[in-house]
C-alpha positions in Angstrom: 11.2 -7.6 0.2 7.4 -6.6 0.7 6.5 -10.3 0.4 8.7 -11.0 3.1 7.7 -8.5 5.3 3.9 -10.2 4.9 5.2 -13.5 5.4 4.1 -14.8 2.1 7.7 -17.1 2.7 10.4 -16.7 4.9 14.1 -15.5 4.5 16.1 -18.8 3.9 19.3 -16.9 5.5 19.5 -14.2 8.0 16.2 -12.8 9.9 13.8 -9.7 9.6 13.5 -8.1 13.2 10.9 -5.8 14.0 10.8 -3.3 17.0 13.3 -0.8 18.4 16.5 -0.8 16.2 18.6 0.6 19.3 21.1 -1.8 20.8 19.7 -5.2 21.6 16.3 -3.9 22.6 14.2 -6.2 24.1 11.1 -5.1 22.1 12.9 -6.6 18.7 11.6 -9.7 17.5 11.9 -12.2 14.7 9.2 -11.9 12.3 8.9 -15.6 12.0 7.8 -15.9 16.0 4.6 -13.9 15.1 1.5 -16.1 14.2 0.6 -15.1 10.7 -3.0 -14.6 11.6 -1.9 -12.0 14.2 0.7 -10.6 11.7 -2.0 -9.8 9.2 -4.4 -8.4 11.3 -1.9 -5.4 11.7 -0.6 -5.2 8.3 -2.3 -3.7 5.1 -1.3 -4.7 1.3 -1.9 -2.5 -1.3 -1.1 -4.5 -4.4 -1.3 -3.5 -8.2 -3.1 -6.6 -8.5 -6.3 -6.7 -6.7 -8.4 -10.3 -6.2 -12.0 -9.9 -6.5 -14.5 -12.2 -5.4 -17.5 -13.5 -7.0 -19.5 -11.7 -4.3 -21.3 -8.4 -3.6 -19.4 -5.3 -3.4 -19.7 -5.5 0.6 -18.3 -8.5 0.9 -15.2 -7.6 -1.8 -14.7 -4.6 0.4 -15.0 -6.2 3.7 -13.2 -9.4 2.9 -16.4 -11.3 4.3 -15.9 -9.6 7.9 -19.8 -9.3 8.8 -18.2 -7.1 12.0 -17.8 -4.2 9.4 -21.2 -2.0 9.4 -22.4 -0.7 6.1 -22.1 2.7 7.6 -18.4 2.4 8.0 -18.1 1.2 4.9 -19.7 4.0 3.2 -18.0 6.5 5.4 -14.9 5.4 3.8 -16.4 5.4 0.8 -17.2 9.1 1.1 -13.7 9.8 2.7 -12.2 8.6 -0.6 -14.8 10.3 -2.9 -16.4 6.9 -4.3 -19.9 7.4 -3.4 -20.5 8.2 -7.0 -19.0 5.2 -8.3 -21.1 3.3 -5.7 -24.1 5.4 -6.7 -23.2 4.1 -10.7 -24.0 0.6 -9.3 -27.6 -1.2 -9.8 -27.9 -2.3 -6.1 -25.1 -0.3 -4.5 -23.5 -2.4 -1.7 -25.5 -5.4 -2.8 -24.2 -5.2 -6.4 -22.2 -8.3 -7.5 -18.9 -8.1 -8.5 -17.6 -10.8 -10.7 -13.8 -12.3 -10.1 -12.8 -11.0 -13.2 -14.5 -7.8 -13.3 -12.9 -5.2 -15.4 -11.7 -2.6 -13.2 -9.1 0.0 -14.5 -5.9 0.3 -12.3 -6.9 3.2 -10.6 -10.6 1.7 -10.0 -8.9 -1.2 -8.5 -6.2 0.3 -6.2 -9.3 2.5 -4.8 -10.8 -0.5 -3.7 -7.7 -1.7 -2.1 -7.7 1.2 0.0 -10.7 0.9 1.2 -10.1 -2.6 2.5 -7.4 -1.5 4.2 -9.0 1.8 5.7 -11.6 -0.6 7.0 -9.3 -2.9 8.6 -7.3 0.0 10.2 -3.9 -1.6 10.4 -0.9 0.3 12.0 1.4 -1.0 8.8 0.7 -0.4 5.3 2.6 -2.1 2.5 1.7 -0.5 -1.2 3.1 -1.3 -4.5 1.8 1.9 -6.1 0.2 1.2 -9.4 2.7 2.5 -12.0 0.4 2.8 -15.0 -0.6 5.9 -16.3 -3.8 7.3 -15.2 -6.4 9.6 -16.0 -6.1 13.4 -14.1 -9.2 12.9 -11.9 -8.1 9.2 -10.8 -4.8 10.2 -10.2 -6.1 13.1 -7.7 -8.3 10.4 -6.0 -5.2 7.9 -5.6 -2.6 10.8 -4.1 -5.5 12.0 -1.5 -5.9 8.3 -0.8 -2.7 7.8 -0.1 -2.3 11.0 2.2 -5.1 10.0 4.2 -3.5 6.2 4.3 -0.4 7.2 5.5 -1.6 9.5 8.3 -0.7 8.1 11.9 0.8 5.0 10.1 4.0 3.3 9.2 4.0 3.0 5.5 6.5 0.9 3.3 5.7 2.1 -0.6 7.4 0.7 -3.8 7.0 3.6 -5.4 6.7 4.4 -9.1 5.6 8.1 -9.0 7.8 11.5 -8.0 4.9 12.7 -5.8 4.8 9.7 -3.7 8.7 9.6 -3.3 8.7 13.2 -2.1 6.5 12.2 0.9 8.6 9.6 2.2 11.1 10.2 5.1 13.3 7.5 4.5 14.6 6.1 1.0 15.7 2.3 0.1 17.0 1.9 -3.5 17.4 -1.9 -4.5 19.0 -3.1 -7.5 20.2 -6.9 -8.4 18.4 -8.2 -5.2 20.3 -6.0 -2.7 20.0 -2.9 -1.2 22.2 -0.3 -2.8 21.3 2.8 -1.0 19.5 3.6 2.0 19.1 6.9 4.2 17.0 10.0 5.1 15.1 11.5 1.9 16.5 14.8 2.3 20.1 13.9 3.1 20.2 11.7 -0.5 18.4 14.4 -2.3 21.2 16.9 -1.1 24.0 14.5 -2.1 24.6 14.9 -5.9 26.7 11.7 -5.8 23.6 9.4 -4.5 21.6 7.5 -7.0 18.6 8.9 -5.5 19.5 12.6 -6.3 20.4 11.4 -10.0 17.1 9.5 -10.1 15.5 12.9 -9.2 17.5 14.6 -11.8 16.6 11.9 -14.5 12.7 11.7 -13.3 11.8 8.6 -11.5 9.2 7.3 -13.8 11.5 7.0 -16.8 14.6 5.8 -14.6 12.5 2.9 -13.7 10.3 2.1 -16.7 
């Protein structure tokens, strides 16, 4: 679903419409009518697999966008409490990163957060890291998610209960279909809903 929204490929049947869902609003348009370059300037993507380049930390974070200043990068790193990580590198932003750099799942996702903050999109699609994280990294991830979703629309493939609890609406997929969708508070209060049952079971255990 997230790959369809980012137009890694288009649906073979039906259409994905963006805009108001009230009646036949003129604001609605088919996602396939949007230019990919323009679309991706307004959508940020955070995945579990973060692609790194054989380039400096600066270029890896800005994705080679020279219009982003070092001051902007440092401000975001400071906001996400990553300046100690940067200080541990021999040459700061000029330090080289390898494409096969061995980063932990938490470190890789935090770098992906930096990329999205620097791009400043209106919509964020995030596949949350499901691996067990140490408490310090877990806290940094939670804080980064809160900041990332502030004043933005977020679509999150959630693996942790804390993330689910901050959502306004919940969609549960099964066998390639939407099996349940609704307001989080309404689903949670309905004992017959799959979401309520997941809360009882424990989200991490149910989807592992």
